[in-house]
PDBQT receptor file of N, H, CA, C and O in Angstrom, charges set to zero:
ATOM      1  N   UNK A   1      14.225  -5.143  26.404  1.00  0.00    +0.000 N 
ATOM      2  CA  UNK A   1      13.053  -5.880  25.987  1.00  0.00    +0.000 C 
ATOM      3  C   UNK A   1      12.705  -5.529  24.544  1.00  0.00    +0.000 C 
ATOM      4  O   UNK A   1      12.740  -4.363  24.150  1.00  0.00    +0.000 OA
ATOM      5  N   UNK A   2      12.376  -6.536  23.776  1.00  0.00    +0.000 N 
ATOM      6  H   UNK A   2      12.348  -7.483  24.096  1.00  0.00    +0.000 HD
ATOM      7  CA  UNK A   2      12.031  -6.341  22.377  1.00  0.00    +0.000 C 
ATOM      8  C   UNK A   2      10.519  -6.190  22.246  1.00  0.00    +0.000 C 
ATOM      9  O   UNK A   2       9.749  -7.011  22.745  1.00  0.00    +0.000 OA
ATOM     10  N   UNK A   3      10.115  -5.121  21.563  1.00  0.00    +0.000 N 
ATOM     11  H   UNK A   3      10.741  -4.455  21.158  1.00  0.00    +0.000 HD
ATOM     12  CA  UNK A   3       8.699  -4.902  21.289  1.00  0.00    +0.000 C 
ATOM     13  C   UNK A   3       8.434  -5.205  19.827  1.00  0.00    +0.000 C 
ATOM     14  O   UNK A   3       9.262  -4.933  18.957  1.00  0.00    +0.000 OA
ATOM     15  N   UNK A   4       7.264  -5.775  19.572  1.00  0.00    +0.000 N 
ATOM     16  H   UNK A   4       6.592  -5.996  20.279  1.00  0.00    +0.000 HD
ATOM     17  CA  UNK A   4       6.871  -6.112  18.218  1.00  0.00    +0.000 C 
ATOM     18  C   UNK A   4       5.557  -5.430  17.874  1.00  0.00    +0.000 C 
ATOM     19  O   UNK A   4       4.732  -5.173  18.751  1.00  0.00    +0.000 OA
ATOM     20  N   UNK A   5       5.371  -5.139  16.597  1.00  0.00    +0.000 N 
ATOM     21  H   UNK A   5       6.042  -5.348  15.885  1.00  0.00    +0.000 HD
ATOM     22  CA  UNK A   5       4.063  -4.748  16.108  1.00  0.00    +0.000 C 
ATOM     23  C   UNK A   5       3.548  -5.913  15.274  1.00  0.00    +0.000 C 
ATOM     24  O   UNK A   5       4.326  -6.614  14.625  1.00  0.00    +0.000 OA
ATOM     25  N   UNK A   6       2.246  -6.115  15.295  1.00  0.00    +0.000 N 
ATOM     26  H   UNK A   6       1.615  -5.546  15.822  1.00  0.00    +0.000 HD
ATOM     27  CA  UNK A   6       1.645  -7.260  14.625  1.00  0.00    +0.000 C 
ATOM     28  C   UNK A   6       0.688  -6.800  13.540  1.00  0.00    +0.000 C 
ATOM     29  O   UNK A   6       0.092  -5.725  13.620  1.00  0.00    +0.000 OA
ATOM     30  N   UNK A   7       0.558  -7.639  12.529  1.00  0.00    +0.000 N 
ATOM     31  H   UNK A   7       1.042  -8.512  12.465  1.00  0.00    +0.000 HD
ATOM     32  CA  UNK A   7      -0.355  -7.382  11.415  1.00  0.00    +0.000 C 
ATOM     33  C   UNK A   7      -1.124  -8.670  11.161  1.00  0.00    +0.000 C 
ATOM     34  O   UNK A   7      -0.558  -9.651  10.681  1.00  0.00    +0.000 OA
ATOM     35  N   UNK A   8      -2.403  -8.668  11.479  1.00  0.00    +0.000 N 
ATOM     36  H   UNK A   8      -2.864  -7.870  11.869  1.00  0.00    +0.000 HD
ATOM     37  CA  UNK A   8      -3.265  -9.831  11.275  1.00  0.00    +0.000 C 
ATOM     38  C   UNK A   8      -4.043  -9.638   9.981  1.00  0.00    +0.000 C 
ATOM     39  O   UNK A   8      -4.621  -8.577   9.744  1.00  0.00    +0.000 OA
ATOM     40  N   UNK A   9      -4.052 -10.672   9.148  1.00  0.00    +0.000 N 
ATOM     41  H   UNK A   9      -3.582 -11.533   9.340  1.00  0.00    +0.000 HD
ATOM     42  CA  UNK A   9      -4.792 -10.581   7.907  1.00  0.00    +0.000 C 
ATOM     43  C   UNK A   9      -5.330 -11.944   7.512  1.00  0.00    +0.000 C 
ATOM     44  O   UNK A   9      -4.821 -12.981   7.937  1.00  0.00    +0.000 OA
ATOM     45  N   UNK A  10      -6.357 -11.921   6.702  1.00  0.00    +0.000 N 
ATOM     46  H   UNK A  10      -6.771 -11.079   6.357  1.00  0.00    +0.000 HD
ATOM     47  CA  UNK A  10      -6.974 -13.140   6.187  1.00  0.00    +0.000 C 
ATOM     48  C   UNK A  10      -6.734 -13.202   4.690  1.00  0.00    +0.000 C 
ATOM     49  O   UNK A  10      -6.841 -12.199   3.985  1.00  0.00    +0.000 OA
ATOM     50  N   UNK A  11      -6.409 -14.395   4.218  1.00  0.00    +0.000 N 
ATOM     51  H   UNK A  11      -6.322 -15.210   4.791  1.00  0.00    +0.000 HD
ATOM     52  CA  UNK A  11      -6.152 -14.603   2.801  1.00  0.00    +0.000 C 
ATOM     53  C   UNK A  11      -7.188 -15.585   2.285  1.00  0.00    +0.000 C 
ATOM     54  O   UNK A  11      -7.400 -16.651   2.864  1.00  0.00    +0.000 OA
ATOM     55  N   UNK A  12      -7.823 -15.213   1.199  1.00  0.00    +0.000 N 
ATOM     56  H   UNK A  12      -7.651 -14.347   0.729  1.00  0.00    +0.000 HD
ATOM     57  CA  UNK A  12      -8.883 -16.009   0.607  1.00  0.00    +0.000 C 
ATOM     58  C   UNK A  12      -8.361 -17.363   0.143  1.00  0.00    +0.000 C 
ATOM     59  O   UNK A  12      -7.204 -17.484  -0.260  1.00  0.00    +0.000 OA
ATOM     60  N   UNK A  13      -9.200 -18.359   0.199  1.00  0.00    +0.000 N 
ATOM     61  H   UNK A  13     -10.140 -18.260   0.526  1.00  0.00    +0.000 HD
ATOM     62  CA  UNK A  13      -8.797 -19.713  -0.170  1.00  0.00    +0.000 C 
ATOM     63  C   UNK A  13      -8.576 -19.884  -1.662  1.00  0.00    +0.000 C 
ATOM     64  O   UNK A  13      -8.014 -20.891  -2.094  1.00  0.00    +0.000 OA
ATOM     65  N   UNK A  14      -9.012 -18.909  -2.458  1.00  0.00    +0.000 N 
ATOM     66  H   UNK A  14      -9.468 -18.091  -2.108  1.00  0.00    +0.000 HD
ATOM     67  CA  UNK A  14      -8.814 -19.009  -3.899  1.00  0.00    +0.000 C 
ATOM     68  C   UNK A  14      -7.386 -18.669  -4.313  1.00  0.00    +0.000 C 
ATOM     69  O   UNK A  14      -6.984 -18.967  -5.437  1.00  0.00    +0.000 OA
ATOM     70  N   UNK A  15      -6.626 -18.057  -3.430  1.00  0.00    +0.000 N 
ATOM     71  H   UNK A  15      -6.954 -17.815  -2.517  1.00  0.00    +0.000 HD
ATOM     72  CA  UNK A  15      -5.225 -17.741  -3.720  1.00  0.00    +0.000 C 
ATOM     73  C   UNK A  15      -4.395 -19.019  -3.618  1.00  0.00    +0.000 C 
ATOM     74  O   UNK A  15      -4.581 -19.813  -2.696  1.00  0.00    +0.000 OA
ATOM     75  N   UNK A  16      -3.494 -19.210  -4.553  1.00  0.00    +0.000 N 
ATOM     76  H   UNK A  16      -3.343 -18.565  -5.302  1.00  0.00    +0.000 HD
ATOM     77  CA  UNK A  16      -2.656 -20.408  -4.539  1.00  0.00    +0.000 C 
ATOM     78  C   UNK A  16      -1.592 -20.300  -3.451  1.00  0.00    +0.000 C 
ATOM     79  O   UNK A  16      -1.226 -19.202  -3.032  1.00  0.00    +0.000 OA
ATOM     80  N   UNK A  17      -1.110 -21.436  -3.008  1.00  0.00    +0.000 N 
ATOM     81  H   UNK A  17      -1.408 -22.328  -3.348  1.00  0.00    +0.000 HD
ATOM     82  CA  UNK A  17      -0.064 -21.461  -1.981  1.00  0.00    +0.000 C 
ATOM     83  C   UNK A  17       1.197 -20.766  -2.476  1.00  0.00    +0.000 C 
ATOM     84  O   UNK A  17       1.885 -20.093  -1.710  1.00  0.00    +0.000 OA
ATOM     85  N   UNK A  18       1.496 -20.933  -3.763  1.00  0.00    +0.000 N 
ATOM     86  H   UNK A  18       0.936 -21.480  -4.386  1.00  0.00    +0.000 HD
ATOM     87  CA  UNK A  18       2.677 -20.294  -4.339  1.00  0.00    +0.000 C 
ATOM     88  C   UNK A  18       2.550 -18.776  -4.310  1.00  0.00    +0.000 C 
ATOM     89  O   UNK A  18       3.518 -18.082  -3.997  1.00  0.00    +0.000 OA
ATOM     90  N   UNK A  19       1.369 -18.251  -4.632  1.00  0.00    +0.000 N 
ATOM     91  H   UNK A  19       0.583 -18.814  -4.887  1.00  0.00    +0.000 HD
ATOM     92  CA  UNK A  19       1.148 -16.803  -4.615  1.00  0.00    +0.000 C 
ATOM     93  C   UNK A  19       1.242 -16.252  -3.194  1.00  0.00    +0.000 C 
ATOM     94  O   UNK A  19       1.812 -15.182  -2.979  1.00  0.00    +0.000 OA
ATOM     95  N   UNK A  20       0.691 -16.972  -2.234  1.00  0.00    +0.000 N 
ATOM     96  H   UNK A  20       0.228 -17.841  -2.408  1.00  0.00    +0.000 HD
ATOM     97  CA  UNK A  20       0.754 -16.547  -0.828  1.00  0.00    +0.000 C 
ATOM     98  C   UNK A  20       2.203 -16.550  -0.350  1.00  0.00    +0.000 C 
ATOM     99  O   UNK A  20       2.639 -15.618   0.326  1.00  0.00    +0.000 OA
ATOM    100  N   UNK A  21       2.938 -17.585  -0.697  1.00  0.00    +0.000 N 
ATOM    101  H   UNK A  21       2.583 -18.342  -1.246  1.00  0.00    +0.000 HD
ATOM    102  CA  UNK A  21       4.348 -17.685  -0.300  1.00  0.00    +0.000 C 
ATOM    103  C   UNK A  21       5.153 -16.532  -0.893  1.00  0.00    +0.000 C 
ATOM    104  O   UNK A  21       5.987 -15.941  -0.206  1.00  0.00    +0.000 OA
ATOM    105  N   UNK A  22       4.912 -16.212  -2.149  1.00  0.00    +0.000 N 
ATOM    106  H   UNK A  22       4.235 -16.692  -2.707  1.00  0.00    +0.000 HD
ATOM    107  CA  UNK A  22       5.616 -15.117  -2.802  1.00  0.00    +0.000 C 
ATOM    108  C   UNK A  22       5.286 -13.783  -2.135  1.00  0.00    +0.000 C 
ATOM    109  O   UNK A  22       6.174 -12.958  -1.922  1.00  0.00    +0.000 OA
ATOM    110  N   UNK A  23       4.014 -13.570  -1.805  1.00  0.00    +0.000 N 
ATOM    111  H   UNK A  23       3.292 -14.240  -1.978  1.00  0.00    +0.000 HD
ATOM    112  CA  UNK A  23       3.607 -12.327  -1.162  1.00  0.00    +0.000 C 
ATOM    113  C   UNK A  23       4.254 -12.185   0.225  1.00  0.00    +0.000 C 
ATOM    114  O   UNK A  23       4.729 -11.108   0.587  1.00  0.00    +0.000 OA
ATOM    115  N   UNK A  24       4.267 -13.283   0.997  1.00  0.00    +0.000 N 
ATOM    116  H   UNK A  24       3.881 -14.157   0.704  1.00  0.00    +0.000 HD
ATOM    117  CA  UNK A  24       4.871 -13.239   2.329  1.00  0.00    +0.000 C 
ATOM    118  C   UNK A  24       6.379 -13.007   2.244  1.00  0.00    +0.000 C 
ATOM    119  O   UNK A  24       6.950 -12.315   3.087  1.00  0.00    +0.000 OA
ATOM    120  N   UNK A  25       7.019 -13.578   1.239  1.00  0.00    +0.000 N 
ATOM    121  H   UNK A  25       6.556 -14.141   0.554  1.00  0.00    +0.000 HD
ATOM    122  CA  UNK A  25       8.455 -13.370   1.042  1.00  0.00    +0.000 C 
ATOM    123  C   UNK A  25       8.747 -11.908   0.740  1.00  0.00    +0.000 C 
ATOM    124  O   UNK A  25       9.705 -11.346   1.270  1.00  0.00    +0.000 OA
ATOM    125  N   UNK A  26       7.937 -11.289  -0.100  1.00  0.00    +0.000 N 
ATOM    126  H   UNK A  26       7.158 -11.745  -0.530  1.00  0.00    +0.000 HD
ATOM    127  CA  UNK A  26       8.136  -9.875  -0.412  1.00  0.00    +0.000 C 
ATOM    128  C   UNK A  26       7.899  -8.988   0.813  1.00  0.00    +0.000 C 
ATOM    129  O   UNK A  26       8.614  -8.007   1.019  1.00  0.00    +0.000 OA
ATOM    130  N   UNK A  27       6.905  -9.330   1.618  1.00  0.00    +0.000 N 
ATOM    131  H   UNK A  27       6.324 -10.126   1.451  1.00  0.00    +0.000 HD
ATOM    132  CA  UNK A  27       6.641  -8.560   2.841  1.00  0.00    +0.000 C 
ATOM    133  C   UNK A  27       7.838  -8.652   3.785  1.00  0.00    +0.000 C 
ATOM    134  O   UNK A  27       8.171  -7.682   4.465  1.00  0.00    +0.000 OA
ATOM    135  N   UNK A  28       8.477  -9.807   3.825  1.00  0.00    +0.000 N 
ATOM    136  H   UNK A  28       8.206 -10.595   3.272  1.00  0.00    +0.000 HD
ATOM    137  CA  UNK A  28       9.640  -9.997   4.688  1.00  0.00    +0.000 C 
ATOM    138  C   UNK A  28      10.854  -9.238   4.156  1.00  0.00    +0.000 C 
ATOM    139  O   UNK A  28      11.538  -8.549   4.913  1.00  0.00    +0.000 OA
ATOM    140  N   UNK A  29      11.120  -9.363   2.869  1.00  0.00    +0.000 N 
ATOM    141  H   UNK A  29      10.565  -9.923   2.254  1.00  0.00    +0.000 HD
ATOM    142  CA  UNK A  29      12.315  -8.752   2.286  1.00  0.00    +0.000 C 
ATOM    143  C   UNK A  29      12.271  -7.236   2.260  1.00  0.00    +0.000 C 
ATOM    144  O   UNK A  29      13.259  -6.583   2.597  1.00  0.00    +0.000 OA
ATOM    145  N   UNK A  30      11.139  -6.667   1.866  1.00  0.00    +0.000 N 
ATOM    146  H   UNK A  30      10.337  -7.198   1.593  1.00  0.00    +0.000 HD
ATOM    147  CA  UNK A  30      11.086  -5.232   1.634  1.00  0.00    +0.000 C 
ATOM    148  C   UNK A  30      10.524  -4.426   2.792  1.00  0.00    +0.000 C 
ATOM    149  O   UNK A  30      10.749  -3.217   2.861  1.00  0.00    +0.000 OA
ATOM    150  N   UNK A  31       9.795  -5.065   3.709  1.00  0.00    +0.000 N 
ATOM    151  H   UNK A  31       9.612  -6.047   3.653  1.00  0.00    +0.000 HD
ATOM    152  CA  UNK A  31       9.155  -4.313   4.789  1.00  0.00    +0.000 C 
ATOM    153  C   UNK A  31       9.523  -4.798   6.180  1.00  0.00    +0.000 C 
ATOM    154  O   UNK A  31       9.057  -4.231   7.169  1.00  0.00    +0.000 OA
ATOM    155  N   UNK A  32      10.343  -5.826   6.282  1.00  0.00    +0.000 N 
ATOM    156  H   UNK A  32      10.722  -6.287   5.480  1.00  0.00    +0.000 HD
ATOM    157  CA  UNK A  32      10.840  -6.274   7.580  1.00  0.00    +0.000 C 
ATOM    158  C   UNK A  32       9.883  -7.147   8.374  1.00  0.00    +0.000 C 
ATOM    159  O   UNK A  32      10.114  -7.366   9.563  1.00  0.00    +0.000 OA
ATOM    160  N   UNK A  33       8.822  -7.653   7.768  1.00  0.00    +0.000 N 
ATOM    161  H   UNK A  33       8.635  -7.476   6.802  1.00  0.00    +0.000 HD
ATOM    162  CA  UNK A  33       7.877  -8.505   8.478  1.00  0.00    +0.000 C 
ATOM    163  C   UNK A  33       8.407  -9.927   8.526  1.00  0.00    +0.000 C 
ATOM    164  O   UNK A  33       9.101 -10.365   7.608  1.00  0.00    +0.000 OA
ATOM    165  N   UNK A  34       8.087 -10.642   9.580  1.00  0.00    +0.000 N 
ATOM    166  H   UNK A  34       7.523 -10.285  10.325  1.00  0.00    +0.000 HD
ATOM    167  CA  UNK A  34       8.385 -12.064   9.674  1.00  0.00    +0.000 C 
ATOM    168  C   UNK A  34       7.122 -12.807  10.081  1.00  0.00    +0.000 C 
ATOM    169  O   UNK A  34       6.239 -12.247  10.731  1.00  0.00    +0.000 OA
ATOM    170  N   UNK A  35       7.048 -14.056   9.696  1.00  0.00    +0.000 N 
ATOM    171  H   UNK A  35       7.765 -14.510   9.168  1.00  0.00    +0.000 HD
ATOM    172  CA  UNK A  35       5.851 -14.855   9.951  1.00  0.00    +0.000 C 
ATOM    173  C   UNK A  35       5.807 -15.258  11.419  1.00  0.00    +0.000 C 
ATOM    174  O   UNK A  35       6.747 -15.868  11.929  1.00  0.00    +0.000 OA
ATOM    175  N   UNK A  36       4.730 -14.920  12.086  1.00  0.00    +0.000 N 
ATOM    176  H   UNK A  36       3.967 -14.424  11.672  1.00  0.00    +0.000 HD
ATOM    177  CA  UNK A  36       4.532 -15.308  13.477  1.00  0.00    +0.000 C 
ATOM    178  C   UNK A  36       3.609 -16.518  13.559  1.00  0.00    +0.000 C 
ATOM    179  O   UNK A  36       3.860 -17.446  14.328  1.00  0.00    +0.000 OA
ATOM    180  N   UNK A  37       2.543 -16.506  12.767  1.00  0.00    +0.000 N 
ATOM    181  H   UNK A  37       2.339 -15.752  12.143  1.00  0.00    +0.000 HD
ATOM    182  CA  UNK A  37       1.575 -17.603  12.803  1.00  0.00    +0.000 C 
ATOM    183  C   UNK A  37       0.852 -17.694  11.466  1.00  0.00    +0.000 C 
ATOM    184  O   UNK A  37       0.509 -16.683  10.853  1.00  0.00    +0.000 OA
ATOM    185  N   UNK A  38       0.632 -18.924  11.031  1.00  0.00    +0.000 N 
ATOM    186  H   UNK A  38       0.911 -19.745  11.528  1.00  0.00    +0.000 HD
ATOM    187  CA  UNK A  38      -0.144 -19.176   9.819  1.00  0.00    +0.000 C 
ATOM    188  C   UNK A  38      -1.101 -20.303  10.143  1.00  0.00    +0.000 C 
ATOM    189  O   UNK A  38      -0.686 -21.405  10.502  1.00  0.00    +0.000 OA
ATOM    190  N   UNK A  39      -2.394 -20.017  10.013  1.00  0.00    +0.000 N 
ATOM    191  H   UNK A  39      -2.732 -19.122   9.722  1.00  0.00    +0.000 HD
ATOM    192  CA  UNK A  39      -3.419 -21.026  10.291  1.00  0.00    +0.000 C 
ATOM    193  C   UNK A  39      -4.295 -21.193   9.062  1.00  0.00    +0.000 C 
ATOM    194  O   UNK A  39      -4.607 -20.231   8.361  1.00  0.00    +0.000 OA
ATOM    195  N   UNK A  40      -4.678 -22.414   8.822  1.00  0.00    +0.000 N 
ATOM    196  H   UNK A  40      -4.425 -23.196   9.391  1.00  0.00    +0.000 HD
ATOM    197  CA  UNK A  40      -5.578 -22.706   7.710  1.00  0.00    +0.000 C 
ATOM    198  C   UNK A  40      -6.744 -23.491   8.281  1.00  0.00    +0.000 C 
ATOM    199  O   UNK A  40      -6.548 -24.559   8.861  1.00  0.00    +0.000 OA
ATOM    200  N   UNK A  41      -7.963 -22.971   8.123  1.00  0.00    +0.000 N 
ATOM    201  H   UNK A  41      -8.122 -22.104   7.652  1.00  0.00    +0.000 HD
ATOM    202  CA  UNK A  41      -9.119 -23.658   8.690  1.00  0.00    +0.000 C 
ATOM    203  C   UNK A  41      -9.687 -24.669   7.692  1.00  0.00    +0.000 C 
ATOM    204  O   UNK A  41      -9.158 -24.832   6.593  1.00  0.00    +0.000 OA
ATOM    205  N   UNK A  42     -10.734 -25.321   8.074  1.00  0.00    +0.000 N 
ATOM    206  H   UNK A  42     -11.163 -25.189   8.967  1.00  0.00    +0.000 HD
ATOM    207  CA  UNK A  42     -11.301 -26.407   7.257  1.00  0.00    +0.000 C 
ATOM    208  C   UNK A  42     -11.836 -25.933   5.917  1.00  0.00    +0.000 C 
ATOM    209  O   UNK A  42     -11.848 -26.692   4.948  1.00  0.00    +0.000 OA
ATOM    210  N   UNK A  43     -12.272 -24.698   5.856  1.00  0.00    +0.000 N 
ATOM    211  H   UNK A  43     -12.262 -24.081   6.643  1.00  0.00    +0.000 HD
ATOM    212  CA  UNK A  43     -12.805 -24.173   4.597  1.00  0.00    +0.000 C 
ATOM    213  C   UNK A  43     -11.692 -23.741   3.637  1.00  0.00    +0.000 C 
ATOM    214  O   UNK A  43     -11.961 -23.450   2.472  1.00  0.00    +0.000 OA
ATOM    215  N   UNK A  44     -10.451 -23.698   4.116  1.00  0.00    +0.000 N 
ATOM    216  H   UNK A  44     -10.233 -23.934   5.063  1.00  0.00    +0.000 HD
ATOM    217  CA  UNK A  44      -9.324 -23.297   3.284  1.00  0.00    +0.000 C 
ATOM    218  C   UNK A  44      -8.889 -21.861   3.488  1.00  0.00    +0.000 C 
ATOM    219  O   UNK A  44      -7.890 -21.431   2.911  1.00  0.00    +0.000 OA
ATOM    220  N   UNK A  45      -9.620 -21.113   4.299  1.00  0.00    +0.000 N 
ATOM    221  H   UNK A  45     -10.431 -21.462   4.768  1.00  0.00    +0.000 HD
ATOM    222  CA  UNK A  45      -9.266 -19.727   4.608  1.00  0.00    +0.000 C 
ATOM    223  C   UNK A  45      -7.973 -19.698   5.424  1.00  0.00    +0.000 C 
ATOM    224  O   UNK A  45      -7.831 -20.440   6.396  1.00  0.00    +0.000 OA
ATOM    225  N   UNK A  46      -7.035 -18.843   5.028  1.00  0.00    +0.000 N 
ATOM    226  H   UNK A  46      -7.150 -18.240   4.238  1.00  0.00    +0.000 HD
ATOM    227  CA  UNK A  46      -5.773 -18.720   5.756  1.00  0.00    +0.000 C 
ATOM    228  C   UNK A  46      -5.807 -17.483   6.634  1.00  0.00    +0.000 C 
ATOM    229  O   UNK A  46      -6.230 -16.414   6.192  1.00  0.00    +0.000 OA
ATOM    230  N   UNK A  47      -5.369 -17.620   7.860  1.00  0.00    +0.000 N 
ATOM    231  H   UNK A  47      -5.025 -18.488   8.219  1.00  0.00    +0.000 HD
ATOM    232  CA  UNK A  47      -5.223 -16.496   8.770  1.00  0.00    +0.000 C 
ATOM    233  C   UNK A  47      -3.741 -16.356   9.068  1.00  0.00    +0.000 C 
ATOM    234  O   UNK A  47      -3.106 -17.290   9.556  1.00  0.00    +0.000 OA
ATOM    235  N   UNK A  48      -3.198 -15.193   8.775  1.00  0.00    +0.000 N 
ATOM    236  H   UNK A  48      -3.714 -14.434   8.379  1.00  0.00    +0.000 HD
ATOM    237  CA  UNK A  48      -1.766 -14.958   8.902  1.00  0.00    +0.000 C 
ATOM    238  C   UNK A  48      -1.526 -13.866   9.928  1.00  0.00    +0.000 C 
ATOM    239  O   UNK A  48      -2.235 -12.860   9.955  1.00  0.00    +0.000 OA
ATOM    240  N   UNK A  49      -0.521 -14.070  10.772  1.00  0.00    +0.000 N 
ATOM    241  H   UNK A  49       0.055 -14.887  10.750  1.00  0.00    +0.000 HD
ATOM    242  CA  UNK A  49      -0.090 -13.032  11.695  1.00  0.00    +0.000 C 
ATOM    243  C   UNK A  49       1.392 -12.791  11.436  1.00  0.00    +0.000 C 
ATOM    244  O   UNK A  49       2.224 -13.686  11.587  1.00  0.00    +0.000 OA
ATOM    245  N   UNK A  50       1.696 -11.552  11.041  1.00  0.00    +0.000 N 
ATOM    246  H   UNK A  50       1.020 -10.826  10.918  1.00  0.00    +0.000 HD
ATOM    247  CA  UNK A  50       3.069 -11.147  10.797  1.00  0.00    +0.000 C 
ATOM    248  C   UNK A  50       3.521 -10.247  11.939  1.00  0.00    +0.000 C 
ATOM    249  O   UNK A  50       2.700  -9.604  12.593  1.00  0.00    +0.000 OA
ATOM    250  N   UNK A  51       4.820 -10.205  12.174  1.00  0.00    +0.000 N 
ATOM    251  H   UNK A  51       5.487 -10.728  11.642  1.00  0.00    +0.000 HD
ATOM    252  CA  UNK A  51       5.349  -9.324  13.209  1.00  0.00    +0.000 C 
ATOM    253  C   UNK A  51       6.641  -8.694  12.725  1.00  0.00    +0.000 C 
ATOM    254  O   UNK A  51       7.332  -9.240  11.865  1.00  0.00    +0.000 OA
ATOM    255  N   UNK A  52       6.958  -7.536  13.290  1.00  0.00    +0.000 N 
ATOM    256  H   UNK A  52       6.397  -7.092  13.989  1.00  0.00    +0.000 HD
ATOM    257  CA  UNK A  52       8.261  -6.917  13.057  1.00  0.00    +0.000 C 
ATOM    258  C   UNK A  52       8.649  -6.137  14.293  1.00  0.00    +0.000 C 
ATOM    259  O   UNK A  52       7.805  -5.670  15.057  1.00  0.00    +0.000 OA
ATOM    260  N   UNK A  53       9.948  -6.012  14.466  1.00  0.00    +0.000 N 
ATOM    261  H   UNK A  53      10.634  -6.392  13.845  1.00  0.00    +0.000 HD
ATOM    262  CA  UNK A  53      10.466  -5.339  15.646  1.00  0.00    +0.000 C 
ATOM    263  C   UNK A  53      10.215  -3.850  15.576  1.00  0.00    +0.000 C 
ATOM    264  O   UNK A  53      10.287  -3.233  14.513  1.00  0.00    +0.000 OA
ATOM    265  N   UNK A  54       9.918  -3.287  16.736  1.00  0.00    +0.000 N 
ATOM    266  H   UNK A  54       9.859  -3.788  17.600  1.00  0.00    +0.000 HD
ATOM    267  CA  UNK A  54       9.789  -1.837  16.856  1.00  0.00    +0.000 C 
ATOM    268  C   UNK A  54      11.128  -1.334  17.366  1.00  0.00    +0.000 C 
ATOM    269  O   UNK A  54      11.585  -1.726  18.440  1.00  0.00    +0.000 OA
ATOM    270  N   UNK A  55      11.743  -0.476  16.596  1.00  0.00    +0.000 N 
ATOM    271  H   UNK A  55      11.372  -0.158  15.724  1.00  0.00    +0.000 HD
ATOM    272  CA  UNK A  55      13.048   0.062  16.975  1.00  0.00    +0.000 C 
ATOM    273  C   UNK A  55      12.821   1.448  17.589  1.00  0.00    +0.000 C 
ATOM    274  O   UNK A  55      12.317   2.366  16.942  1.00  0.00    +0.000 OA
ATOM    275  N   UNK A  56      13.201   1.557  18.822  1.00  0.00    +0.000 N 
ATOM    276  H   UNK A  56      13.610   0.811  19.347  1.00  0.00    +0.000 HD
ATOM    277  CA  UNK A  56      13.021   2.820  19.546  1.00  0.00    +0.000 C 
ATOM    278  C   UNK A  56      14.373   3.519  19.664  1.00  0.00    +0.000 C 
ATOM    279  O   UNK A  56      15.373   2.908  20.041  1.00  0.00    +0.000 OA
ATOM    280  N   UNK A  57      14.383   4.781  19.344  1.00  0.00    +0.000 N 
ATOM    281  H   UNK A  57      13.570   5.277  19.038  1.00  0.00    +0.000 HD
ATOM    282  CA  UNK A  57      15.608   5.571  19.436  1.00  0.00    +0.000 C 
ATOM    283  C   UNK A  57      15.703   6.168  20.835  1.00  0.00    +0.000 C 
ATOM    284  O   UNK A  57      14.718   6.661  21.385  1.00  0.00    +0.000 OA
ATOM    285  N   UNK A  58      16.881   6.116  21.387  1.00  0.00    +0.000 N 
ATOM    286  H   UNK A  58      17.681   5.715  20.941  1.00  0.00    +0.000 HD
ATOM    287  CA  UNK A  58      17.119   6.721  22.710  1.00  0.00    +0.000 C 
ATOM    288  C   UNK A  58      17.967   7.973  22.557  1.00  0.00    +0.000 C 
ATOM    289  O   UNK A  58      18.807   8.063  21.661  1.00  0.00    +0.000 OA
ATOM    290  N   UNK A  59      17.744   8.914  23.420  1.00  0.00    +0.000 N 
ATOM    291  H   UNK A  59      17.063   8.841  24.148  1.00  0.00    +0.000 HD
ATOM    292  CA  UNK A  59      18.544  10.134  23.411  1.00  0.00    +0.000 C 
ATOM    293  C   UNK A  59      19.974   9.819  23.832  1.00  0.00    +0.000 C 
ATOM    294  O   UNK A  59      20.197   9.046  24.764  1.00  0.00    +0.000 OA
ATOM    295  N   UNK A  60      20.923  10.409  23.155  1.00  0.00    +0.000 N 
ATOM    296  H   UNK A  60      20.741  11.037  22.398  1.00  0.00    +0.000 HD
ATOM    297  CA  UNK A  60      22.336  10.180  23.460  1.00  0.00    +0.000 C 
ATOM    298  C   UNK A  60      22.977  11.442  24.018  1.00  0.00    +0.000 C 
ATOM    299  O   UNK A  60      23.915  11.990  23.437  1.00  0.00    +0.000 OA
ATOM    300  N   UNK A  61      22.465  11.885  25.133  1.00  0.00    +0.000 N 
ATOM    301  H   UNK A  61      21.703  11.440  25.604  1.00  0.00    +0.000 HD
ATOM    302  CA  UNK A  61      22.970  13.110  25.750  1.00  0.00    +0.000 C 
ATOM    303  C   UNK A  61      23.933  12.756  26.857  1.00  0.00    +0.000 C 
ATOM    304  O   UNK A  61      24.477  13.647  27.510  1.00  0.00    +0.000 OA
TER     305      UNK A  61
């Protein structure tokens, strides 16, 4: 079974779509996060949920 950790964050509506896209790309490339959900409400506020796999080490005895 795959376990994930999640990171929920809100991004202000004053940030451009290009800046948000660049930030999410860097989070994916350098920290292993992937986009789980992106919501934009009527006021323009973005709610982002990122996830990444939790790698558990097992004893090899």
